[in-house]
N, C-alpha and C positions, 0 to 999 in steps of 0.2 A: 251506888249510885248517882250522877250528878248532882248537885246541889245549886239549884239557882232562884236568888235571892231580887223579886222584884220592886224597885222602889213608883210606885204611879203618881202623881205629881198630884194632879186634879180626875175632875169625872169628865172627861173629854172623852170625844168620841175617837180621839189619834191615843189618848191610855187607853180606852177598850183595845179598839185594835191590835195596839202593837206592843201591848203588857199583857193587861187580863185576859184577853182571849188567851193567847200561845200558853198563857201562868196556865189552864183551864185545862189549856187538850195535853201541853205536857205532863199533867197531874192525874188527868183522868186514864190515858195509853199508859201511865206507868214508865214514860222516859225518863223522867226526873223526878224528884223531889223537888218540891217548889216553896217557898216562901213569899208574900208579897207585905208590901209595909203600903202606908201611905201619908202624908203629912199631918194627920192627927195623931203616930202611931205613940207609943211612953217611948222617952230613951232608953231605956232598960233593954225592953223588948227589939229592936231594932238593932240594939247593938247587940244583944243577943242572935239571934237572923243573921246577922253579918258573919258571925264567928263560927257559924257549923258550913256559912257558905261559900261554892268555889265561885260562882260567879255574881258580879249582882249587875243590871240591866235597872241604867234613869232612863226617864223619859228627858226631852229634853229639860236642858236647866237655863230660865229663862227669867229665876227671880234673885234677886240678896240672899234667901232664906236657903233657897234650890241649891244657890252654889257654897255657900256656905256648912250644908248638911254630905254636899258631894267631897268637899276638898277633903270633912275631916276622916270620912268614911274611905278615903281614896287611900290613906297612909295604916293603913291594914291591912294593903298589899296582897289583897285580892285580884281576881281579876272586874276589869271594870269596864261594861260597853255601855255607849249610848247610843239614845235608838231619834235620829230628828228624822223629820218627813218635810221639811219645809226648807225653803230656802231661809235660813233666818237674818240673812246678810242683805236682802232686798226686798224684806215685809211690805205688804201693800200700806199706801199710809190710810187708805178707808178702815184697815186693821184697828181695833180698841188698841191691841197691842202694841202696835207704833209709841202708846206714850212712854213706854217704858224703853223703846227699844232702838228708836227712830233715833236717825243724827244729821235732818235736816229738815229744815221749815219747809213746810205744804202748803196751797193758799186751791182751795177747791172751786174751778170755774163753770159757773153753773150756764142755763140754759141763753142768757142775756147778753154772759159773755163777760160778767162781773165773775173779780177775785174775791171769795171767803174764805180769809184763815183760817185753816184746821188745827195746823200745828204751829206756833211761833212760839220760838225761844222763851222760857222766862214767866211763858204763863200757860193759867190752869195745868200747873206741876209739870211742863214739860220742861228738860233740862239737857242740853242737847250735849254738858261736861260730862254731867253722870249715864247717860244715856252712851257715850262714847269710852267711858269704864267698863263702864258695864259688858259692854263688848269688846271689849281688850281681854277683860274677863273670862268669857265667852271660851275667845280665845284660846285661851290660856286654861284651862279645861277640856278643850278639844284636844289640843298636845299632849293632855297629860295618859287620858284612857289607853284600854291593848285594841279596843274596838270600835270600830264606825256604824252602828248600822243604818241602812236609807232604806226608804221607799222606789225610787227611780234611778235610773243610770245615770242621770246630769248630776244630780243628790251625791249617788259615789265620785266621779267624778270633784264638782264640789269641795266637798268635805277630806277630800283623800292625801290633800297638805298637811295635813295636821297630825293624821293617826289614818291606817291603814279601815279601809271599809268595807264595807259588805253589801250589797242587795239583798232584800227581804222583801216581797212585795207583801202588799195587803191580799188578805184571804177573808172569807165570813163563814162559816157555819152552816152552810145549806140547810140542814134541817132546823133551823131558826128562820129561815128567808123561803118563805110558801109562792105560790105564781098564782097568788088567791085573785079570782074574775071577783069583786065586789062593784056590785051595778046600783047607782043611785038613783031613786026615782026618776029627776029630772031628766032631759035626755042632749046634754051635752058631753063632747068627748074633752077628755079630761086631762090635760098635758100637763105634763110634773120638772117641778126644777127643787134639787137642796140645798144652800148651804149657808152661809153668811154675810155680812155685811160686808167682811173682807172681799166679798166678788162683786161690792159696786159699778169696778170698772168695767166686770163682766156684762155684766147687766146693763149698762148704759150704750155699751160698745152694739150687743144685737137690738138696741129696742126698735132702730125701725122695721127690723123684720117682722116683731112682733105686733109693732102699729098695723102697719099693712097684713097678717096675715088674722092681725084682731077684728079688720073692718071684715077681710075676704068671708070669713067662716063664721057667721052668727052664732052658732053651736058651738066654738069652744071656749074652752076655761083653766084660765091659766091655774094651777094648784104650786103653791109657795112655799117651799118647809125649812123654815129655818128663819125668815127674813123680806123683804117686802119692800124696796123704797117706793115712797111715796110717787115719785114719778112716772113710775108703772104702773100704776092704778088712776090716775088720773085720766077720764075719759073712761076707763073700762068698767065702772062702776057695776057690783053687783056678778062681774063673770072675773071676776079676780079671788080667787080664798087662800088665808096667811095661816098657816101652821105651825103652833114654835115648837122646839125641837120638845124631847122629852127625855128621862134618863134610859142609858144603855140597855139597861131588862128589859125595855116595853117598845123597844123600836121598832126591830123586827115585824114583829105585829102592826103596829103603829102606821108604818107605811105600807102594808098591806092593806088597811082600812080606810088609806085614802080612794083607792080607786082610779088610780089611773090610769090610762091607755095609751099614753108614748110620753115620755119625754125626751129633754136636751140638758147638756152642756156646755154653754159658752167659753170662751177662752179667750181675751185680748191677749196681744202681742204687749207685756211686760214683763220684763225679767221675771217677776217671781213666778208666773204660772211656768218657767221652766223647768221649774222641783216639781210642778203635779203629776198626779201618778192616775191610774186606774180604779178609783176607789170609785168616784159615780158609775161608771160603766158597771162596774161588780155589783155593788149596789143595785140599781137599777132590773141587770142580766136576772142575779137573782130573781127577782121577783117576777121574770119574763114580761118587761116593760121593755119596747123598743125602744132605744130612742138615737138622736141626732148627739154627734161629740167634734171634737175639734182634729182636723187631718195633723196630726201634730205626733211624735217621740212622746213617753211611748206607748199612746194611745193603739197608732198606728200599726206597731205589733202586737198590739194584745185583740184587735177588731179586725174581725176580714169587712171589707167595708158590700153591705148590698147581701150579706149572711147574717151576719151576728151585730149586727148594728152599721146606722148611715154617717159619715163620715163628709168634716163640710171645712170648707179652708174662709173663703168670703164669702163676706155677705150674701153674695147672690150664688153661693151655694150652700147658705146657713139656711134662705129663701127656699130651695128649691125643693132642699132635703126634707124640710119641715113640712111642705105640703106636699110635698109626696105620700109621707109618714102618714099626712092626716086623712086627704083621699082614699088611698088602700088598705082595708083592713084588713086585705089578706097575707096583704105586705108585712100588714100589724106583729097578725098573728105565726107568722113565719116565722120573722125575725126575732122574734122574742119569746116561742121557743127554742133557735136553736144558739141563743145567749144562754140561755139558763142554761144545754143541755153543757154547751165552754164551762159554764162554771162549775158545778156538777166536775166534771174531769179537774177541768186545770184549777178551778181558780176557792177550794174546799182545804179550812184550815186545817182540815180531820187529817186531808192525806197531804199537806204541804208543809205539816207539825212537824214530821223525821228530820229536812231541810237546813230545819230550827235546829233541832234535840243536834246533830252533827255540830252544824259548826259550831255550837258550844264547846261537845268534847275536843272538836280541833284546836280551839281556844285555848283551853285547859292544858292541849297537849308540847301546847309550841309556847315556847319562854317567849317573854315578853319582848326583849331584847330581837328575838331573833324572828317575831313576827312584824318588827317596825318596820326590818328593813326588806322584808319578802308579804307585799302586802297581800292580804288576804281571795280568793278567787271570789268575784259574785256568784251570789245564789243564780243561777242562771230564772230567766220571766218564764212562767205558763205561756 
């Protein structure tokens, strides 16, 4: 039986979906023998696990400690896979990770037009030269792996210059996510969003739409999961709830408990967003919550407009689509049910995990040099 060792770098949602969840389902379905090691594992335990494994799967290496570990275990001659679900070369300057990855100074332009320095070389630990060295080291690591697994077709093309790439779409366990209809005593219509501060540009781009919607619909309340910029709350006190992230094992039930009636996922037209994938649609749809999403790939391939979601591109289109969902409970119900059915059919990890196992078996049956000449075919999206 295939033996796979997963190196889990942190407790992020990405690490859960891309590493812990596949490991758990490979094991529970008897498809592979798996081991998981985290950043706190004892050195001897790590190397004992490496010795008996066929494939080593890493999350994206973004710190010095992770890079040193990667370079050391690479010497063991095992097949090495790195999973990446973001464009690491175009990280948003509003992301806290920019401090260790960004290679340009950046100033935020406030509503008055004043420039406020966010990242200035030599201040607050931001060191462009060191970050450039980290970036070059990251590129070297990418060139040394046998396979890079990614979450979107755009990323497959982006990283293909370094190593063969394979597309493994996000998936979730639909038995954990239920279309629970939690009703709050208040009569607000609950509009949900989930994300971190790296989505600042997305939220500020769409803000005029929500200013208008909130004024038109006094019964509308925004449910922000993860983070909310202060600029969004101004003027709408009492109609915006901000909920923190919770550990991954509680996340599905937590999202169900929020009682959202509809959702939105705006993406501003910035380079970083080109690498984004279907995760928000998968999560909201698993809950039976209808939503509005950007009319860009890969969402246009995943979503049937007006059937499993609504797609919008311009600010006018976003207003029309959201206003339509707000005013039409029948449409919300129909889209929510259809989206849930679609996720159960095509995006449930209990079904898609077979593709993952097959990919790893193909990797082990192919010599490294041959694999690097002949690209691994991407897994088809659902």
